[in-house]
N, C-alpha and C positions, 0 to 999 in steps of 0.2 A: 740741539746743542747749546743754545743760549740758556736753557733751563739748567743744564749741568754746570755751567760756569757762572751762573748768576750770583752766587755768594762771593766767588773770587772777584767778579766784576764789581760788585758792591764795595768790596774792601779796597780795591786799587784804583777805582775811577777818579777819585779826587787827587791822590798823590801823583799818579802817572799822567792822567789827562790834564790836570792843572799845570804840570811842568811843561808838557808839550805845548799847551796853549800859551803859557807865559813866555816860553822861548820863541815860539812862532810869531807872536805879536810884535817882536822886535823887527821882523822882516816883512810883515804884511801891512799894506796900506789901503787896499781896495776891499769892497764888499765880497767880490769873488774870492779874493785871497782869504778873507775870514771864513767863507764857506768851505774852501778847500782845507784850511787849517782845522776846522771842526771835523771834517771827514778824516783827516790824518789822525787827529787825536782819538777819534772813535776807533779807528783801525788799530792804533797802537794799544789802546785800552783792551780791545777784544783779544789781540794776540797775547798781551801780557796776562790777562785773566786766564786764557787757555793754558799758558805755561804754568801759572800759579796753581791751577787746578790739577795739572798733571804731576807737578813736583810735590805739592803739599797736601792738597785736599783729598785726592784719590788714595794715597797711602794712609792718611789718617782715617778715612772711611773704612778701609780694609782692616786696619788695626782695631777700630771700634767694633766692627762686626765680629771679631774674635773674642771680645769680652763676654763673659758669661756672668749673669747675675743670679744670685740665689735668694730666695725669698727670706725675709726676716720673720722669725717666729716670735710673736709677742704674747706674753702672759696676759690674759684678759683681766686678771684681778689686780695685777701690780701695774702702776703707771710706768711708761717707758723712761729709761734713763739713758745717759750717754753710752753706758756699757752695752746696752741692748743693740746699738747701731754699730759698734766697733767690732 
């Protein structure tokens, strides 16, 4: 499961995890509190990444799978131009 959400986790871990930690540090004063805060931030990041994967990444992957690419035929004697790729 972590492999499936890894890109979403990469994208959101700083904005979401950073906000959780910044907010939590206002209320935490002990080392145990810091450890629990880190665990909560990790959990929030994982849940958010999972939701981000479901809402954005999966539909985008399905849409990309439907795209069909046709090969470009290039005249070997003439150099390619922008019109060749359009």
